[in-house]
N, C-alpha and C positions, 0 to 999 in steps of 0.2 A: 743825695747830696752826700758829697764828701764829710768825711768825720777828722778829726784834728789828724791822724792818724800819716791819710794817704795828704793830705797840702803837702803838709812839712814833705815828702817824697818826694810828692811834685813837683815841690819848692826845691829843691838842694837836686833831684832830676833838671831842671831847670836850668841852679845855676853852672851845673858840669858839664853842660851840653854847650852852656856860654862861651864858658871856657873855656870848654878841647875844641868850639870855633878861633873861639879871638888868638890862641896859639897859634894852630895852627896856620890862619889868617898873615897873622905878623914873623914866625918862627924864618921864616925866609930871610925875615930883612934883622937879620939877627948874628952877630956874630957868635960862632958856634950851634945855633941855630934852634936854640935853651933862651926860652928868659930868665935876664935876670933877678931880682935883687926887684930891683926899679923899675923896672919894667913892671913885673907882678905888679905893685905898688898900683900902678898906669893902668895897666885891663882891666884889676877887680874898681878900681872907682866904675869905671869906665861900663860892665855891666852891672854892677851897683848904683846906679845908676836908670843904666836898665830897665831892669826886674826888681825896682822899688824896696829897694832893702840899703847895709850896709855892708861900707864894705868889710869892714870884718866879718856880717854873714858867708861874704864874697870865703875868703883868706879860711877861715872855720872847715867850710861845707869844702874846697878843696882841699886843704890841707889835713884832713883828715880820710879824702878818698884817693890821697900818694901816701899814704899812709904813716 
């Protein structure tokens, strides 16, 4: 059975993995190859819906990973 820290780590890893996949998929279609703030909102919403968390949580995890 996973403890709370392990569950949190798993959830964080799932969000980061989903984010990396989404950005890689859309980057060739974006000016400059990087998502703008409005793009990041949409990506976060789609990931949140898919993973059953909030878009704010996605931004929190991704922002922490980006520094």
